[in-house]
N, C-alpha and C positions, 0 to 999 in steps of 0.2 A: 504494500500500500504506500501511496505517496500523499503527503499532506502539504497543502498550499493554502495559506490565508484561512485556516480553520476548516477547510473542506478536504475530504478524503477522496482519492482517486486510485483505481486499481492498477493503473500503469501510466507511464509518462505520456503516452498518446492521448489517453482520456483526459489528462490534465491539460494538455495543449488544446484539445477540442473544447474542454470546459471553459477555457478562457476566450478562444476566438471562434468557437462553433456557433452555429445558428445562421439564419439568412442574412442578417445585417451587420454583424460585428466585423467581419472581414472587409465589408464594403466601407464601413466607417474608417477602419484602420488604413485601408488602401488610399482613401482620399486624404487622410492626414499625413501620408508620406511626404507630400509636397510642402507641408507646413501648417501653420495654425489656420483654423476655420471657425467662423462663428456658427452658432446653432442654425440660424436661418440659411447660411450658405450650404451647410450639410444637408439640410432639409430639401433645398432646391436640387442638389445633385442626386438625391435619392427620392425622386418624385413619388413613388408609390408607398413609401414608408409612412406609417401613421405617426403623429406627434407622440402618442403614448409609447409606442414601440421604440422610437428613436430615443426618447428620454430614458426609458428603462435600459436599453442597450448601452447608452453613454454612461449611465450610473454604474452598471456592472463592470464595464471596462475601467472606469475610474476606481471602483472598489478593488479590482484586481491589480491596480497600479500600472496599467498599460497606457492610460491617457491622463492628461492633466487638464483640469477645468480652472480657468482663470476668470474671475468676475471683475469688471471695471465699474466702479461706482461714481467716477468723476463727474459725469453729466448724464442726465436722462436722455434717451432711454438707456436702461441697464444694458451693458454689453458683456457677453460671455464668449470666450474663445476656448477651443479645445485643441490640444496638441499631443503628440506622442511624448511619453516620458523616455528617459534613457533606457529603461527596461522595455518599453514599447518599441523603441527603435531596433531592438534586437530581433523583432519580428519582420523587419523589412525584407530580408532575403526570402523568407517563407511566403510573405504576401506577394512578392514579385514572381516567385515560382508558381503560385496558384494562378496569378493573372496570365502568365505565359502559357500555362497548361490550358486555360480557358480559351486563349487565342488559338492554340493548336487544335483543340477540340472543334471549334467553330470552322476553322480552315480545312480540317481533314476528315471530320466525322459528322458534319452537319447534314441533316436530311433535306434541307431546303435548297 
């Protein structure tokens, strides 16, 4: 068993998927490779995600220490930016490999 942030995982693969798995987490992380994004910018890039789902996924990624949430109170309206933490940046090669495989699958195995 592997323990991470109070959660138990049967193997290292399940730990990885526990952190980045799901429909939207890898998408969020992929967009953050380029740098900081505001909530509204992420929402626009991920057109079909609901606000509730995006908020929950962002919170889970933040709880796992993969992304950083910074709130700017200096002037209304409130501004919130998300970015990869140093720990999150270690996922970049994995995220890029996932993206490259997706391109490969579309180019070579798409039915359309």
